[in-house]
C-alpha positions as CSV (number, residue, x, y, z in Angstrom):
1,X,-0.1,-0.1,0.2
2,X,1.5,3.5,-0.6
3,X,1.7,5.5,2.0
4,X,1.3,9.2,1.3
5,X,3.4,11.4,3.5
6,X,5.8,13.0,1.4
7,X,5.4,16.9,2.3
8,X,6.6,19.9,0.0
9,X,7.9,21.9,3.7
10,X,10.5,20.3,5.6
11,X,12.2,21.9,8.9
12,X,14.2,25.0,8.1
13,X,17.8,23.6,8.8
14,X,19.6,25.6,11.0
15,X,16.6,27.1,12.7
16,X,17.1,30.1,14.9
17,X,13.6,31.1,16.4
18,X,14.8,34.2,18.0
19,X,16.5,34.8,14.8
20,X,13.3,34.7,13.1
21,X,11.1,36.7,15.3
22,X,13.8,39.6,14.8
23,X,12.9,38.8,11.3
24,X,9.0,39.5,11.8
25,X,9.6,42.0,13.9
26,X,11.5,44.6,11.7
27,X,9.0,43.3,9.0
28,X,6.3,45.0,11.0
29,X,8.0,48.0,12.7
30,X,7.9,51.6,11.7
31,X,5.9,52.9,8.7
32,X,4.5,50.2,6.5
33,X,4.8,46.1,6.4
34,X,7.1,43.7,4.5
35,X,4.4,41.2,3.8
36,X,8.0,39.6,1.6
37,X,10.4,39.3,4.6
38,X,7.4,37.9,6.8
39,X,6.3,34.9,3.6
40,X,9.7,34.3,3.0
41,X,10.3,33.1,7.2
42,X,6.6,31.6,7.3
43,X,6.6,29.9,4.4
44,X,9.8,27.9,5.1
45,X,9.6,26.4,8.5
46,X,7.2,23.8,9.4
47,X,4.4,24.1,11.5
48,X,6.4,23.0,15.2
49,X,9.2,25.9,13.8
50,X,6.0,28.4,13.4
51,X,5.3,27.8,17.4
52,X,8.6,28.1,19.0
53,X,9.0,31.5,16.7
54,X,5.8,32.5,18.5
55,X,6.9,31.6,21.5
56,X,9.9,33.2,21.5
57,X,8.8,36.5,19.7
58,X,6.7,36.7,23.0
59,X,9.7,36.1,25.2
60,X,12.0,38.5,23.4
61,X,9.3,41.7,22.7
62,X,6.5,40.8,25.6
63,X,4.1,41.1,22.4
64,X,2.0,38.5,21.0
65,X,2.7,37.9,17.4
66,X,-0.3,36.7,16.3
67,X,-2.2,39.9,17.1
68,X,0.4,42.2,15.6
69,X,-0.1,39.9,12.4
70,X,-3.8,40.6,12.5
71,X,-2.9,44.4,12.6
72,X,-0.4,44.7,10.1
73,X,-1.8,41.9,7.4
74,X,-5.5,41.9,5.9
75,X,-7.6,39.9,3.3
76,X,-6.1,36.7,2.0
77,X,-2.2,37.3,2.6
78,X,-3.7,37.8,6.4
79,X,-5.7,34.2,6.5
80,X,-2.9,32.1,5.1
81,X,-0.3,33.4,7.2
82,X,-2.7,33.2,10.5
83,X,-3.5,29.7,9.1
84,X,0.4,28.8,8.9
85,X,0.6,29.7,12.4
86,X,-1.8,27.5,13.9
87,X,-1.2,24.5,15.6
88,X,-2.6,21.8,13.0
89,X,-4.9,20.2,15.5
90,X,-6.2,24.0,16.4
91,X,-6.9,24.7,13.0
92,X,-8.8,21.7,11.9
93,X,-11.0,22.2,15.0
94,X,-11.1,25.5,14.0
95,X,-12.2,25.0,10.4
96,X,-15.1,22.0,12.2
97,X,-15.8,25.4,14.5
98,X,-16.8,28.0,11.3
99,X,-17.9,24.7,9.1
100,X,-21.2,25.0,11.2
101,X,-21.0,28.1,12.4
102,X,-23.8,30.1,11.3
103,X,-26.0,29.9,8.5
104,X,-25.9,27.0,6.5
105,X,-23.2,24.1,7.1
106,X,-20.1,23.7,4.4
107,X,-20.4,19.7,4.5
108,X,-17.4,19.5,2.4
109,X,-15.8,20.7,4.8
110,X,-16.5,18.5,7.9
111,X,-16.4,15.3,5.7
112,X,-12.8,16.5,4.5
113,X,-10.9,16.5,7.7
114,X,-13.1,14.1,9.3
115,X,-12.5,11.7,6.5
116,X,-8.4,12.4,6.1
117,X,-7.6,12.4,9.3
118,X,-5.9,9.3,11.6
119,X,-7.6,8.3,15.3
120,X,-5.3,9.9,17.2
121,X,-5.5,12.9,15.2
122,X,-9.4,13.1,15.3
123,X,-9.4,12.5,19.0
124,X,-7.2,15.3,19.7
125,X,-9.5,17.3,17.4
126,X,-12.4,16.7,19.5
127,X,-10.8,17.5,22.6
128,X,-9.6,20.5,21.1
129,X,-12.8,21.3,19.4
130,X,-13.9,20.9,23.6
131,X,-11.4,22.8,25.3
132,X,-10.5,25.8,22.8
133,X,-14.5,26.5,21.7
134,X,-16.5,25.0,24.6
135,X,-18.6,23.2,22.8
136,X,-19.4,19.2,22.4
137,X,-18.6,18.8,18.2
138,X,-21.0,15.7,18.3
139,X,-23.9,18.4,19.4
140,X,-23.1,20.2,16.6
141,X,-22.9,17.8,13.9
142,X,-26.3,16.7,15.4
143,X,-27.6,20.5,15.4
144,X,-26.2,21.1,11.5
145,X,-26.9,17.9,9.7
146,X,-29.4,14.9,10.0
147,X,-29.7,11.5,8.6
148,X,-27.3,9.1,7.3
149,X,-24.7,12.2,7.0
150,X,-25.1,12.8,10.9
151,X,-24.4,9.5,11.6
152,X,-21.8,9.1,9.4
153,X,-19.8,12.0,10.7
154,X,-20.7,11.0,14.3
155,X,-19.0,7.7,13.6
156,X,-16.1,9.4,12.5
157,X,-15.5,11.3,15.7
158,X,-15.0,8.5,17.2
159,X,-11.6,8.3,15.6
160,X,-12.0,4.4,15.7
161,X,-11.1,3.4,12.6
162,X,-9.1,0.2,11.7
163,X,-5.8,1.7,11.3
164,X,-4.3,-1.7,10.5
165,X,-2.5,-1.4,6.7
166,X,-3.0,-5.2,5.8
167,X,-5.8,-6.1,3.0
168,X,-7.8,-9.0,4.0
169,X,-9.5,-9.9,0.8
170,X,-12.1,-12.5,2.5
171,X,-13.3,-9.6,4.7
172,X,-13.3,-7.3,1.4
173,X,-15.7,-10.1,-0.4
174,X,-18.0,-10.5,2.7
175,X,-18.4,-6.9,3.0
176,X,-18.9,-6.4,-0.3
177,X,-21.9,-8.8,-0.4
178,X,-23.1,-7.0,2.9
179,X,-23.5,-3.9,1.0
180,X,-25.0,-5.6,-1.8
181,X,-27.6,-7.1,0.1
182,X,-27.7,-4.1,2.2
183,X,-28.5,-2.0,-1.4
184,X,-29.2,-3.0,-4.5
185,X,-30.0,-6.7,-3.2
186,X,-33.4,-5.5,-1.3
187,X,-36.2,-3.2,-1.6
188,X,-34.9,0.0,0.3
189,X,-31.7,0.9,1.8
190,X,-30.1,0.0,4.9
191,X,-27.5,3.1,5.3
192,X,-26.4,1.8,8.8
193,X,-24.6,-1.4,7.1
194,X,-22.9,1.5,4.2
195,X,-22.3,3.8,7.9
196,X,-20.2,0.7,9.7
197,X,-18.1,-0.1,6.8
198,X,-17.6,3.4,5.5
199,X,-16.6,4.5,9.1
200,X,-14.8,1.2,10.8
201,X,-12.9,-0.2,8.0
202,X,-9.0,0.6,6.8
203,X,-8.5,3.1,4.0
204,X,-6.8,0.0,2.4
205,X,-9.6,-2.0,3.0
206,X,-12.0,0.1,1.8
207,X,-10.4,0.1,-1.1
208,X,-10.7,-3.7,-1.3
209,X,-13.9,-3.7,-0.7
210,X,-15.3,-1.0,-3.2
211,X,-13.2,-3.1,-5.9
212,X,-15.1,-6.1,-4.9
213,X,-18.2,-4.3,-4.4
214,X,-17.9,-2.8,-7.9
215,X,-19.0,-6.1,-9.7
216,X,-22.1,-5.8,-8.5
217,X,-22.5,-2.9,-10.7
218,X,-23.6,-0.8,-8.0
219,X,-20.7,1.3,-7.3
220,X,-22.5,4.4,-8.2
221,X,-25.4,3.5,-5.4
222,X,-22.1,3.8,-2.9
223,X,-20.8,7.0,-4.8
224,X,-24.2,8.9,-4.3
225,X,-24.7,8.1,-0.7
226,X,-20.6,8.5,0.8
227,X,-19.2,9.8,-2.6
228,X,-16.6,11.3,-0.2
229,X,-15.6,8.7,2.1
230,X,-15.1,6.6,-1.0
231,X,-13.0,8.8,-2.9
232,X,-10.4,9.1,-0.1
233,X,-10.3,5.5,0.4
234,X,-9.9,5.3,-3.6
235,X,-7.4,8.0,-4.5
236,X,-6.8,10.7,-1.5
237,X,-4.4,12.8,-3.4
238,X,-6.8,12.9,-6.2
239,X,-9.5,13.7,-4.1
240,X,-7.5,16.5,-2.8
241,X,-6.6,17.4,-6.1
242,X,-10.6,17.8,-7.4
243,X,-11.1,19.8,-4.2
244,X,-8.4,22.7,-5.2
245,X,-9.3,22.2,-9.0
246,X,-12.9,23.1,-8.3
247,X,-12.1,25.7,-5.4
248,X,-10.7,27.9,-8.5
249,X,-13.0,26.6,-11.3
250,X,-15.7,28.9,-12.5
251,X,-16.4,32.7,-11.2
252,X,-14.9,33.7,-8.5
253,X,-11.8,31.5,-5.6
254,X,-13.3,29.6,-2.9
255,X,-9.8,31.0,-1.3
256,X,-10.7,29.4,2.1
257,X,-10.9,26.2,0.6
258,X,-7.4,26.6,-1.6
259,X,-5.7,28.2,1.7
260,X,-6.7,25.1,4.2
261,X,-5.7,22.4,1.8
262,X,-2.6,23.8,1.2
263,X,-1.8,24.5,4.5
264,X,-3.2,21.4,6.1
265,X,-1.3,19.4,3.4
266,X,2.1,21.3,2.6
267,X,3.7,18.8,5.6
268,X,2.0,15.9,4.7
269,X,1.1,14.7,0.8
270,X,1.4,17.9,-1.6
271,X,4.2,16.3,-3.4
272,X,1.6,14.1,-4.7
273,X,-1.3,16.3,-4.8
274,X,0.6,18.6,-7.1
275,X,1.2,15.5,-9.2
276,X,-2.0,14.1,-9.5
277,X,-3.7,17.4,-10.0
278,X,-1.2,18.0,-13.2
279,X,-2.6,14.2,-14.4
280,X,-5.6,14.8,-13.8
281,X,-5.9,18.8,-15.1
282,X,-3.7,18.9,-18.1
283,X,-2.2,21.9,-16.2
284,X,-0.1,22.3,-13.1
285,X,-1.5,23.2,-9.6
286,X,0.7,26.3,-9.4
287,X,0.0,27.7,-12.7
288,X,-2.8,27.6,-12.2
289,X,-2.7,29.8,-8.7
290,X,-0.1,31.9,-10.4
291,X,-2.5,32.8,-13.5
292,X,-5.6,33.6,-10.8
293,X,-2.9,36.0,-8.8
294,X,-3.5,34.0,-5.8
295,X,-3.3,36.2,-2.4
296,X,-0.4,38.5,-3.8
297,X,-1.7,40.5,-7.1
298,X,1.6,40.9,-9.1
299,X,5.0,39.0,-6.9
300,X,5.3,35.7,-8.5
301,X,7.7,35.0,-5.9
302,X,5.0,34.2,-3.3
303,X,3.6,31.7,-5.8
304,X,6.4,29.8,-4.8
305,X,5.2,29.3,-1.1
306,X,4.6,26.1,0.3
307,X,5.8,24.6,-3.0
308,X,9.3,24.1,-2.6
309,X,10.3,23.7,-6.3
310,X,10.1,25.9,-9.3
311,X,8.4,25.8,-12.2
312,X,8.8,27.5,-15.5
313,X,5.3,27.5,-16.8
314,X,4.7,30.1,-13.4
315,X,3.7,33.5,-14.3
316,X,6.6,35.4,-13.6
317,X,6.6,39.6,-13.6
């Protein structure tokens, strides 16, 4: 089984939190803000290193780095830089909260996070959601969703998916038959069976089940019910590549989705996502972002953020 664990951001060698804190302080001191200096530091440090920079900044200057950044930045630049400074668990919990806050629910954000994190990450997110926002995530999910989608999310919140990467093909056949009996093989659909399989089986196991199930020619039924969960099982980088593509397609850009995926996958599998994106859409992800003048108007160097490579197709100034 291929493990997608290649990010574009690595921990910076010869890291010096005090030196970085000083650079950020100078970038925000006096008239105007040197956004490029901020970007050059933040985009080339791991999340763990960014947490050390925040601590060093407060120790050296007695000021909160995040508050200073908020006062100096605005718009998408602010959203991106602040997202990069959030601990990964907090950022996921924050994203889930905002997906369920106010009018309407951003269902794709919920399933994107809960369906792509490890068991331990999900448990940490649930605990963080409670401690930081004083709310129970299950109660919020019940209040904002319903039916089989609600039950699937509640199941995933338990963080009890089998994480054994070995595939039991006999079990895959049995699950496929069980799904057939719960779906096309009977009058009506037993969503609880779909929920049990899709929320508890490991992703390699689920992929084998889907492949066995397709011979019953009812894969479309699963896709209609739990489309994103199946996508994640079949090809996670492709799932994120598609999310990125549609966040930039058509009139306007879904900047929050674009920022969230780039930030959260930058230390995990953004290399694979970029590769799959090129295969799926015959364009480089970087070229599209640059052509949209994503976040930073005219300065092409900022398009290198989080990519750690050079792309001759990138639109330059």
